[in-house]
C-alpha positions as CSV (number, residue, x, y, z in Angstrom):
1,M,0.0,0.0,0.0
2,D,1.1,3.5,-0.6
3,K,1.1,6.3,1.9
4,E,-2.4,7.6,1.2
5,E,-3.9,4.1,1.2
6,T,-2.2,3.2,4.4
7,F,-3.4,6.3,6.1
8,E,-7.0,5.7,5.0
9,F,-6.8,2.1,6.2
10,L,-5.5,3.1,9.6
11,D,-8.1,5.9,9.9
12,R,-10.9,3.3,9.3
13,I,-9.4,1.0,11.9
14,A,-9.1,3.9,14.4
15,R,-12.6,5.1,13.8
16,G,-14.0,1.5,14.0
17,I,-12.2,0.6,17.3
18,A,-13.3,3.9,18.9
19,K,-16.9,3.3,17.9
20,M,-16.8,-0.4,18.9
21,F,-15.4,0.2,22.4
22,G,-17.2,3.5,23.1
23,S,-16.4,6.9,24.6
24,N,-13.7,5.6,27.0
25,C,-11.6,4.4,24.0
26,E,-9.4,6.9,22.3
27,T,-7.8,6.0,19.0
28,L,-5.3,8.1,17.0
29,I,-2.7,8.2,14.3
30,H,0.7,9.8,14.8
31,D,3.0,10.9,12.0
32,M,6.3,9.4,13.2
33,N,8.3,10.9,10.3
34,V,7.8,14.4,11.8
35,P,9.7,15.5,14.9
36,R,7.6,15.2,18.1
37,H,5.2,12.9,16.1
38,P,2.0,15.1,15.9
39,I,-1.4,13.5,15.9
40,L,-3.0,13.5,12.4
41,V,-6.4,12.2,13.4
42,I,-8.0,11.4,16.8
43,Y,-11.3,9.9,18.0
44,N,-12.6,10.4,21.6
45,G,-9.7,12.8,22.3
46,H,-11.4,13.7,25.6
47,V,-9.8,10.6,27.1
48,T,-6.4,12.3,27.2
49,N,-7.5,15.8,26.3
50,R,-5.5,15.8,23.1
51,K,-6.5,16.9,19.6
52,V,-5.2,16.9,16.0
53,G,-1.7,18.5,15.9
54,S,-1.0,17.7,19.6
55,T,2.5,16.4,20.2
56,E,2.0,15.3,23.8
57,D,2.2,11.5,24.2
58,V,0.0,9.5,26.6
59,Y,3.2,8.4,28.4
60,G,4.5,11.9,28.7
61,D,7.1,13.5,26.4
62,L,8.4,10.5,24.5
63,A,10.0,12.8,21.9
64,N,13.0,13.1,24.3
65,Y,13.4,9.4,24.8
66,K,15.7,7.0,22.9
67,S,14.5,6.2,19.4
68,Q,14.0,2.5,20.3
69,Y,10.9,3.5,22.3
70,L,9.5,5.3,19.2
71,D,10.2,2.5,16.8
72,N,8.7,-0.6,18.6
73,D,5.1,-1.6,19.2
74,F,3.9,-1.1,22.8
75,V,1.1,-3.5,23.8
76,N,-1.2,-3.3,26.8
77,H,0.9,-0.8,28.8
78,L,-0.4,1.1,31.8
79,A,-0.4,4.9,31.6
80,V,-1.6,7.3,34.2
81,G,-3.0,10.5,32.9
82,K,-2.4,14.0,34.3
83,S,-5.8,13.9,35.9
84,G,-5.2,10.5,37.4
85,K,-7.1,8.5,34.8
86,L,-5.9,4.9,34.5
87,I,-5.3,4.1,30.8
88,K,-4.4,0.9,29.1
89,S,-2.4,1.8,26.0
90,T,-1.3,0.1,22.8
91,T,0.7,1.5,19.9
92,F,1.4,-0.2,16.5
93,H,3.9,1.1,14.0
94,V,3.4,0.9,10.3
95,R,6.2,1.8,7.9
96,G,6.5,2.2,4.2
97,E,9.0,3.8,1.8
98,D,7.9,7.3,2.5
99,Y,5.9,7.1,5.7
100,H,5.9,5.9,9.3
101,Y,2.6,6.0,11.2
102,A,1.7,4.9,14.7
103,L,-1.8,3.7,15.5
104,G,-2.6,4.4,19.1
105,I,-5.4,2.8,21.2
106,N,-5.9,4.2,24.7
107,F,-8.7,2.8,26.9
108,D,-9.7,4.6,30.1
109,F,-10.6,2.0,32.7
110,T,-10.7,4.3,35.7
111,Y,-14.5,3.8,36.2
112,M,-14.2,0.0,35.9
113,R,-11.6,-0.1,38.6
114,E,-13.6,2.1,40.9
115,F,-16.7,0.0,40.3
116,S,-14.7,-3.1,41.1
117,K,-13.5,-1.6,44.4
118,M,-17.1,-0.6,45.3
119,Q,-18.4,-4.1,44.4
120,N,-15.7,-5.7,46.6
121,D,-16.7,-3.4,49.5
122,F,-20.3,-4.3,49.1
């Protein structure tokens, strides 16, 4: 697939996952070829309070980390948002001759954890 076809495919996947898992599931596409890897598209951005063009990463400022962290897939990692939200995060990298995208999936499970604690107390 060329750059445009790959982006369109990733966008469909991101939109579908966000719709399937609901408002607590943020999905996005980063352009990893651009310094600080800005967000090109985002669904349910309220999960991390980010929007298109944002360069903040769910883990903090990864742009300052070693490149190995920006090149490998991250699967099912825990991230804690600035507001204290508990987020399970996965990122998949897709590379081609003239592109490097990252598909991010961030699921806020804060309410599920709180409900579980309440249920145990009950």
